[in-house]
C-alpha positions as CSV (number, residue, x, y, z in Angstrom):
1,M,30.4,5.9,12.8
2,Q,26.9,6.0,13.9
3,D,25.5,2.9,15.3
4,K,22.7,1.3,13.0
5,L,19.3,1.9,14.1
6,V,16.5,-0.8,13.5
7,Y,13.4,0.7,11.9
8,E,10.1,-0.9,10.4
9,Y,8.1,-0.2,7.9
10,A,5.0,-1.4,5.8
11,S,3.8,-0.7,2.3
12,I,0.5,1.0,1.6
13,R,-1.8,-1.0,0.0
14,L,-5.1,0.1,-1.6
15,V,-8.0,-2.3,-2.1
16,P,-10.6,-1.2,-3.9
17,K,-12.4,-4.6,-3.8
18,V,-11.8,-6.5,-0.7
19,E,-13.4,-9.4,-1.6
20,R,-11.0,-10.0,-4.6
21,E,-7.6,-9.4,-2.6
22,E,-6.1,-7.0,-5.4
23,F,-4.3,-4.5,-4.6
24,I,-2.1,-1.2,-5.6
25,N,0.6,-0.2,-3.3
26,I,0.2,3.6,-2.9
27,G,2.8,4.5,0.2
28,V,5.2,3.4,2.6
29,I,4.9,3.9,6.3
30,L,8.4,3.9,8.5
31,F,8.8,3.7,12.1
32,S,12.5,3.7,14.4
33,K,11.8,4.0,17.9
34,R,15.3,5.0,18.5
35,K,15.2,8.0,16.4
36,K,11.8,9.0,17.6
37,Y,10.1,8.8,13.7
38,L,7.2,7.9,12.5
39,A,6.4,9.0,9.2
40,M,4.7,8.2,5.7
41,K,5.0,9.3,2.2
42,Y,2.1,7.8,-0.5
43,Q,0.9,9.0,-4.0
44,I,-2.2,8.0,-5.4
45,N,-1.6,7.6,-9.7
46,E,-5.3,8.3,-10.5
47,K,-4.9,6.9,-14.2
48,R,-3.7,4.0,-12.8
49,L,-6.0,3.8,-10.5
50,Q,-8.7,4.5,-12.7
51,A,-8.1,1.6,-14.8
52,F,-7.6,-0.5,-11.8
53,A,-11.0,0.4,-10.2
54,E,-13.1,3.0,-11.9
55,D,-15.8,3.4,-9.7
56,I,-13.6,4.5,-6.6
57,D,-14.3,7.5,-4.1
58,L,-10.6,8.9,-4.5
59,E,-12.0,11.9,-2.1
60,A,-12.9,9.2,0.7
61,I,-9.5,7.6,0.2
62,R,-7.5,10.9,0.6
63,D,-9.6,11.8,3.8
64,H,-8.4,8.5,5.1
65,L,-4.6,8.7,4.3
66,K,-4.7,12.3,5.6
67,S,-6.0,10.8,9.1
68,W,-3.4,8.4,8.6
69,E,-0.6,11.4,8.4
70,L,-2.4,13.6,11.4
71,I,-1.7,10.1,13.3
72,C,1.7,9.8,11.9
73,Q,2.5,13.2,13.4
74,G,0.6,13.1,16.7
75,D,-1.9,15.6,15.8
76,P,-4.8,16.5,18.1
77,L,-6.7,16.4,15.0
78,G,-6.3,13.0,14.6
79,G,-8.2,11.6,17.5
80,A,-7.4,9.6,20.2
81,I,-5.1,7.2,18.2
82,A,-2.7,10.2,17.8
83,Q,-2.6,11.1,21.1
84,Q,-0.7,7.7,21.8
85,D,3.0,6.7,21.5
86,M,4.9,6.3,18.2
87,A,4.9,2.8,18.7
88,Y,1.3,2.4,19.4
89,R,0.4,4.7,16.4
90,F,2.8,2.6,14.0
91,R,1.0,-0.8,15.6
92,W,-2.6,0.8,15.0
93,I,-2.2,1.7,11.6
94,T,-0.3,-1.4,10.3
95,A,-2.8,-3.5,12.1
96,P,-4.5,-6.3,9.5
97,K,-7.7,-4.6,8.4
98,S,-10.5,-5.8,5.8
99,T,-11.0,-2.2,4.4
100,I,-10.2,-0.2,1.5
101,L,-6.7,0.7,3.1
102,Q,-4.7,-1.9,4.1
103,C,-0.5,-2.4,5.1
104,S,1.3,-5.1,4.1
105,K,3.4,-7.0,6.8
106,V,5.6,-5.2,8.6
107,H,9.6,-5.6,7.7
108,P,12.3,-4.8,10.0
109,G,16.0,-2.9,9.0
110,L,18.8,-1.1,9.7
111,C,19.6,2.2,9.0
112,E,21.5,5.3,10.0
113,E,18.7,7.6,8.7
114,P,15.2,6.9,8.4
115,E,14.2,9.6,6.1
116,G,16.6,8.7,3.4
117,V,15.2,5.1,3.7
118,L,11.4,6.0,3.6
119,E,12.4,7.3,-0.1
120,R,14.1,4.7,-1.5
121,L,11.4,2.6,0.1
122,F,9.0,4.7,-1.5
123,E,10.6,4.7,-4.8
124,K,11.0,1.1,-4.6
125,Y,7.8,-0.2,-3.9
126,V,5.6,2.5,-4.9
127,L,6.8,4.4,-8.2
């Protein structure tokens, strides 16, 4: 039996009006140092979002999420942050922010394969 691996995850939140502190979970980001795994999964439910905040700029949100994906992947198009090690990139994305995209507190867990955990967390907290 394989040893369980420590992972950390956070929910990705869309906060249309930061001053109101209301949010919708739109994704999950997961990091496992031993597995050398950093990935995120997200989905914007446009109908739900329009009911929540009708004047939101969906294209700007998609652009920000794409940049976070590039950072997760370590892609040079993700800029200087994407060139840092995985732990740094995860901590940078999940750091507290007062912006339209925020992350929940980071939560730990144990698993054998982080890919499946990311899927399960996404289904549980986003869908």
